[in-house]
C-alpha positions as CSV (number, residue, x, y, z in Angstrom):
1,M,14.8,-44.7,-4.2
2,N,11.2,-45.7,-4.2
3,I,8.3,-43.3,-4.9
4,K,7.9,-42.5,-1.5
5,G,11.5,-41.6,-0.7
6,F,11.2,-39.3,-4.2
7,L,8.2,-37.5,-2.9
8,K,9.6,-37.1,0.8
9,T,13.1,-35.3,-0.6
10,A,11.7,-33.1,-3.4
11,I,8.7,-31.8,-2.3
12,L,9.1,-31.4,1.2
13,P,12.2,-29.0,0.1
14,A,9.9,-27.4,-1.8
15,A,7.0,-26.6,0.2
16,L,9.1,-24.8,2.8
17,L,11.1,-23.1,0.5
18,A,7.7,-21.6,-0.8
19,M,6.3,-21.1,2.2
20,T,9.7,-19.2,3.0
21,V,9.6,-17.2,0.0
22,T,5.9,-16.1,0.9
23,S,7.4,-14.9,4.5
24,A,10.1,-12.8,3.0
25,A,7.3,-11.3,0.4
26,A,4.9,-9.9,3.4
27,E,8.1,-8.9,5.3
28,E,8.7,-6.4,2.8
29,K,11.2,-3.4,4.3
30,I,10.9,0.1,3.1
31,F,11.7,3.6,3.9
32,T,10.5,6.8,2.2
33,V,12.2,9.8,0.4
34,I,10.7,12.9,0.0
35,N,12.5,14.8,-2.6
36,H,12.3,18.6,-2.6
37,T,14.5,19.7,-4.8
38,D,14.7,20.7,-8.6
39,N,17.0,17.5,-9.6
40,V,17.2,13.9,-9.4
41,I,18.1,12.2,-6.1
42,R,20.0,9.2,-6.3
43,V,19.7,6.8,-3.4
44,W,21.5,3.6,-2.6
45,G,23.0,1.2,0.1
46,K,26.4,1.8,2.3
47,S,27.0,-1.7,2.2
48,N,26.7,-4.5,-0.4
49,D,26.1,-2.5,-3.3
50,F,22.4,-2.3,-2.8
51,K,21.2,0.4,-5.5
52,F,17.6,1.6,-5.1
53,G,17.8,3.6,-7.9
54,R,16.7,7.7,-9.0
55,I,14.0,9.9,-7.3
56,K,12.4,12.3,-9.8
57,P,12.1,16.0,-8.5
58,K,9.3,16.8,-6.3
59,T,8.4,13.7,-5.5
60,I,8.1,10.9,-2.7
61,A,9.2,7.4,-3.2
62,D,9.2,4.6,-1.2
63,C,12.9,2.5,-1.6
64,T,12.2,-1.2,-1.3
65,C,14.6,-3.2,0.6
66,N,13.7,-6.7,0.0
67,A,15.7,-9.8,0.9
68,L,13.9,-11.5,-2.1
69,Y,15.4,-9.4,-4.8
70,N,18.8,-8.8,-3.1
71,K,20.2,-9.2,0.2
72,D,18.3,-7.5,3.0
73,C,20.2,-4.2,3.2
74,F,18.8,-3.7,6.7
75,D,21.7,-5.6,8.2
76,K,23.4,-3.3,10.3
77,K,23.2,-3.6,14.3
78,G,19.4,-2.9,15.4
79,G,18.2,-4.3,12.1
80,K,19.1,-0.9,10.3
81,A,20.5,-0.1,6.9
82,K,23.1,2.3,6.1
83,V,22.0,4.9,2.8
84,K,23.4,7.7,1.3
85,L,21.7,10.3,-0.8
86,A,23.4,12.5,-3.8
87,L,21.9,14.7,-5.8
88,E,22.0,14.5,-9.7
89,A,23.8,17.1,-11.7
90,S,22.0,18.1,-14.8
91,N,24.5,16.6,-17.0
92,G,23.5,13.2,-15.1
93,K,27.1,12.4,-14.0
94,D,28.5,14.5,-11.4
95,L,26.9,13.8,-7.9
96,Y,26.7,16.4,-5.3
97,S,26.1,14.9,-1.4
98,G,26.2,16.8,1.7
99,D,27.1,15.7,5.4
100,T,24.1,15.2,6.6
101,C,23.4,12.4,3.7
102,T,26.6,10.4,3.6
103,K,25.9,8.0,6.3
104,L,22.7,7.6,7.1
105,Y,21.4,4.9,9.6
106,V,17.8,4.0,9.1
107,D,14.9,2.0,10.1
108,P,12.5,0.3,8.4
109,G,9.7,2.6,7.5
110,T,11.7,5.6,8.1
111,F,11.4,9.6,6.0
112,I,14.3,11.0,5.0
113,D,13.3,14.5,3.8
114,V,15.7,16.4,1.0
115,T,16.4,19.7,0.6
116,I,18.6,22.0,-0.7
117,D,21.6,23.3,1.4
118,T,22.6,26.9,1.6
119,D,25.2,26.8,-0.6
120,G,22.7,25.7,-3.7
121,R,24.9,22.5,-4.8
122,H,24.8,20.3,-2.0
123,I,21.6,18.4,-0.1
124,K,20.8,18.1,3.2
125,C,19.1,15.1,4.6
126,A,16.8,15.2,7.7
127,I,14.6,12.1,9.4
128,I,11.3,13.3,9.9
129,D,7.8,12.2,11.2
130,K,5.2,10.8,9.3
131,Y,2.8,13.9,10.3
132,E,5.3,16.2,9.1
133,I,5.1,15.6,5.8
134,R,3.1,17.8,3.4
135,Q,2.2,18.4,-0.2
136,P,3.7,21.6,-2.1
137,I,1.0,24.5,-2.2
138,P,-0.1,24.3,-5.9
139,S,-0.2,27.7,-7.7
140,F,-2.6,30.2,-7.1
141,E,-5.1,29.0,-10.3
142,K,-4.8,25.6,-9.0
143,A,-5.6,26.5,-5.6
144,D,-8.7,28.8,-7.0
145,T,-11.3,25.7,-7.3
146,N,-14.5,27.9,-8.0
147,N,-12.4,30.2,-10.3
148,D,-13.4,33.2,-8.5
149,G,-10.1,34.7,-8.7
150,K,-9.7,34.5,-4.8
151,I,-8.4,32.3,-2.5
152,D,-11.6,31.7,0.3
153,E,-11.1,30.4,3.9
154,Q,-12.2,26.6,2.5
155,E,-9.9,26.6,-0.3
156,A,-7.2,27.6,2.1
157,E,-7.8,24.6,4.4
158,A,-7.7,22.4,1.4
159,I,-3.8,23.5,0.5
160,Q,-3.4,23.6,4.3
161,L,-3.2,27.3,4.4
162,K,-6.0,27.9,6.9
163,G,-3.7,28.0,9.9
164,N,-1.9,30.8,9.2
165,F,-5.1,32.4,6.9
166,K,-5.1,35.6,9.2
167,D,-1.4,36.6,9.2
168,F,-1.9,36.6,5.2
169,D,-5.2,38.3,4.8
170,H,-3.9,41.8,5.0
171,D,-7.6,44.0,3.8
172,L,-9.1,41.8,6.1
173,N,-11.5,40.5,3.9
174,R,-11.5,37.1,4.6
175,E,-10.4,35.7,1.4
176,L,-6.6,35.9,-0.4
177,N,-5.9,37.7,-3.9
178,P,-3.3,36.8,-5.6
179,K,-0.9,39.1,-4.2
180,E,-1.9,38.1,-0.9
181,F,-1.4,34.7,-2.0
182,D,2.2,34.7,-3.0
183,R,3.4,36.8,-0.4
184,A,1.9,33.5,1.7
185,I,3.9,31.2,-0.4
186,N,7.1,33.5,-0.2
187,K,6.8,33.3,3.8
188,I,5.8,29.9,4.5
189,N,7.9,26.4,3.8
190,I,5.8,25.0,0.9
191,F,6.8,21.2,2.1
192,R,6.0,21.2,5.7
193,G,3.7,24.8,6.3
194,V,6.1,25.6,8.9
195,P,6.8,29.8,8.6
196,F,10.7,30.2,8.3
């Protein structure tokens, strides 16, 4: 074999491999989990034993599903991934799932909303749209940015509370005192801004 033959057989496949790796990295597939619970949520794929890891309490985390690092987990019909989520008990060993969290078929870019079920032990999972994601409402002290002991309409708007502001302002002074603020928090789902 001469030098030209060697270059053709060694360099060409290496260049093609490099292009493949670059395109695989560019096509990173993810789904997002919003953990509203006070415990860690474990996430893993139901096929290929793909483990996404642990999601801390009260956090939003992207779960990467990249063929560069492991077999592509979006391997089900229609390009979906089959995933399972479970609540990790405080002992770090026991896991509690729920009927809506054991066989989720998700597309890349899906948002999974995780809350505690009514029994207080298991979890509920729901596929939601990105526009439904809300950050938790902060404490009164953090929401009161000008430190005047009241939440005005401008401060309420910053924490996604302005839409229902008049419903919570019982003394009609266009401000929420600490008691009114606490009542507002108790009447609102703090993660989605939807009254329940």
